C-alpha positions as CSV (number, residue, x, y, z in Angstrom):
1,M,16.8,-1.0,15.1
2,D,16.1,-0.6,18.8
3,V,12.8,0.1,20.5
4,G,13.8,3.6,21.4
5,R,14.5,4.5,17.8
6,L,11.1,3.0,16.7
7,Q,9.4,5.1,19.4
8,E,11.2,8.2,18.0
9,L,9.9,7.3,14.5
10,A,6.4,6.6,15.8
11,D,6.4,10.1,17.5
12,A,7.7,11.7,14.3
13,S,4.9,10.1,12.3
14,E,2.6,12.4,14.3
15,N,4.5,15.5,13.2
16,A,2.4,18.4,11.8
17,N,4.8,18.6,8.9
18,A,3.5,15.9,6.5
19,L,6.9,15.3,4.9
20,I,8.5,14.6,8.2
21,A,5.7,12.3,9.2
22,L,5.8,10.5,5.8
23,D,9.6,10.0,6.1
24,A,9.1,8.5,9.6
25,V,6.4,6.1,8.3
26,M,8.6,5.1,5.4
27,R,11.5,4.3,7.8
28,M,9.3,2.3,10.1
29,R,7.9,0.3,7.1
30,R,11.4,-0.5,5.9
31,E,12.4,-1.7,9.4
32,F,9.2,-3.8,9.8
33,E,9.7,-5.4,6.4
34,R,13.3,-6.2,7.3
35,R,12.2,-7.7,10.6
36,E,9.4,-9.7,9.0
37,A,11.9,-11.3,6.6
38,V,14.2,-12.2,9.6
39,L,11.3,-13.8,11.4
40,V,10.1,-15.7,8.4
41,R,13.6,-17.2,8.0
42,R,13.6,-18.0,11.7
43,A,10.3,-19.8,11.4
44,R,11.4,-21.7,8.3
45,N,14.6,-22.7,10.1
46,A,12.5,-23.9,13.0
47,G,10.6,-26.2,10.6
48,E,7.4,-24.2,10.2
49,S,5.6,-24.6,6.9
50,W,4.9,-21.9,4.4
51,A,1.2,-22.5,5.0
52,A,1.6,-21.8,8.8
53,I,3.7,-18.7,8.1
54,A,1.2,-17.5,5.5
55,S,-1.7,-18.0,7.9
56,V,0.0,-15.8,10.6
57,L,0.7,-13.1,8.0
58,G,-2.8,-13.2,6.6
59,V,-1.7,-14.0,3.0
60,S,-1.7,-17.0,0.8
61,K,1.0,-19.7,1.0
62,Q,2.0,-18.8,-2.6
63,A,2.3,-15.1,-1.7
64,V,4.6,-15.7,1.3
65,H,6.7,-18.3,-0.7
66,Q,7.0,-15.9,-3.6
67,K,8.2,-13.1,-1.3
68,Y,10.5,-15.0,1.0
69,G,11.2,-18.3,-0.8
70,R,14.6,-19.4,-2.0
71,G,14.1,-18.0,-5.5
72,A,13.2,-14.6,-4.0
73,R,16.4,-14.6,-1.8
74,L,18.6,-15.5,-4.8
75,E,17.1,-12.7,-6.9
76,R,17.6,-10.2,-4.1
77,K,21.2,-11.3,-3.8
78,R,21.7,-11.0,-7.5
79,R,20.5,-7.5,-7.4
80,G,22.7,-6.7,-4.4
81,E,19.9,-6.1,-1.9
């Protein structure tokens, strides 16, 4: 998703219609979660430790490994995500 589209969603999140604003927030959250996963993979491929990644994300090493580790990727693939 490009910056222009994210700006459109950020603007829509201020809409007076709460359902339109919620939809925009949900779409941004989905995009940020996707982008976070890409960046975690990039950090791991660059040799960063789970502990370093967890520190940046403000979570425990176990939490980040559970969410993004090999087992989690295999499970998402199994489910077709």
